[in-house]
N, C-alpha and C positions, 0 to 999 in steps of 0.2 A: 483601464483594461475592461472590456465587457466579459464577465465571468461566463455568462450563459453562451457565449459564442465560442468558447474554447474548450468544450468538453469532447470534441472530436479527437480521436487518438489513433495511432498505428501501433500495433503490438506484434513484434516479430517473434513468433513462437516456433522453437525447434523441437526436436524429438525428445521424449521422455527418456531418461536413462533406465537401465535395467532395474527392476524393482528391488528395493532394499539397498541400492547403491548409495555410497556416500558422495554427496555433491561437492563442487569446489567452493561453495558458500560455506564458510567455517561452521562446523557444528550441525550442518543440515543433512539429515538422513531421509531419503525419499522411500516411503513405504509402499507406494503404489501410485496409479494415476490420480487418485483423489485424496491422498493423505501424505503428510510429511511432518517431522519433528525437528525443531532447531534447538540445540542445547547451547546455551550461552556461556561464556566464560565466568560470569558471576553466580552461576548455579541455578539460574532460572531457565525455563524452557518455553518454547512456543509450539503449540500443535496446531497445524493448518489442515483444514478439510474443505473440499469443494464438492458441489452438487454435480451429478452426471451431466447436467446441461451446461455446466461451467459458467453459470450466471450468478452464483453465490459462493463466496469464500468466507469461512469462519476461522478466526484465529483466536485460540485461548492461550493466555499467558499464565503460567504457574510460577509461584515464588519458590525460594530455596527450600522451604518446608514442604513443598508439593501442594499448597493450597492455591485454588484458582483465584487469581487477582484481577484479571481484565478479560473481557471477551469483546471481540471486534467482529461485526458482520458487515462484509463488503458486497455491494451490488456491482456487477462487472458488466462492461459494454460487450458488444459482439466481438470487438477486436481483442478482448481479454484484459483491458485496463480497468481498474476500479474507478467507478464514477462517484460514489458516495458510501458512507459507512456509519453505523451506529456503534458507540462505545459504551460498554456496561461494566460495572464493577463485579466482584466475585459472586455477589448475591443476585445478579441480573438486573440491577437497577440501572436504567439508561441515564448515563452522565452527560455524554456529548454526541454530537453528530458532525461528520466532516464531508465536504465535497471537494473534488479534485478538477483541476484544470490543466489541459495539455497544450503545448506549443503547436500552432499551425503555420509557424514561420518556417520557410525553407532553411536548410542548413542543419548543423549538428544537433539542434534542439528539437527538430521536427518530430512530433509525436511524443515527446518526453513531458514528464510531469514538470510543470512550472509553478504551481501554487496549490496549497491545501488551505481551506477556510474551515475552522472549527467553531461550532456553535454550542452554546449551552442548551442541553435538552430539557433541563428543568425549568429554566426561566428564559423566556424570549426577550431578547433586547432588540428594541425597534428604534430605527433612526428617525430623525424629525420628518423625513419624507415618507415614513411608513414601511421601510424596508428591514427585514431582519438582519441584524449585525452580527458578524462573528466576534468571538471573544479572543481569537487567536488566529494568526496567519503564519504559514510557513512558505517562504519563498525558495525556489530551487534554482540553482545556477550550475553551469557546466563549463568544464575546461575545454580547450581547443580540441582535444581528442575525443570529447564527448562524454567523458567520465564526470559523474556528479559530485558536486562539492557538498559539505555538510550544509543542511538547510538553515536559512535565516529565520529565526522565530521572532515574531512581533506580537507582543501581548497588547490587547486593545482595552485592557482594564486599567484605569488610571490609579496610580499610587501604590500598587501592590504587585508582588510577582504572582504568576499563575498558581503556584503551589500554596502561597499564602491565602488566596482567595478560595481555592477549591479543595486544599488538603491533599491533593494528588496532582502529579504532572505526568500524564500518560506519554508526552512528548509527541512527535509526529505519528500519525496513524498510517502514514503511506506505506505501501508495499514497495520497497526499493529493489526487490528481486522477485523472480517467480519462484514460489516455494515448491513447485511441482516439477521443475526441470533443472538439469545441471546447465549453468550459464555457458559452459565451455563445450557442451555437446554439439556435435556437427548437425546441420540440418539434414533431414531425411533426403535420400536420393530420389530424384523424379522417376517414378515408375514408368512414365510414358516416354522417357528419354531414349534416343537411339545412339548407337555408336557412330562416331564420326566416320564419314566416307561410306556409310551402308545405306 
């Protein structure tokens, strides 16, 4: 698969729910058009913010104690899908960078995330043909109804687990939901629509 050729994506964005509304994503509370907080069952929380131009999303993950553990900064396409991101520890040290690929095939996967490639931001790993190699890949598959399965993780470091090598396993950095909208919100009515028969 040519990764450079699959960055095109389609993102179907609906209306934002009323400010302060609890979303149907468990633990997600939307604070406004540019801010939300997701409280996880394990006591951690994720705070999301986006810029007014909607081209950058920042996710900050806090541990049970309230300390910042990870920051992820996403660059977003015109269609609203993350293209790549930088992952930093709680002190701001850049650990990893990821890039995302989306399906261009017609059908249930069209426009959906199909792969994440994660690279070590501190040590570049170069293949024999001179191309930077990822240290980890996440492959995304979908059911017949279009729902996403748990991603398949492929660690490309021989002999050890990801956590044994890096001391931390951030897991997939992909945004699997829009943190700024209720996924069950109805799309806005077309203001230019006319009544039938008029």
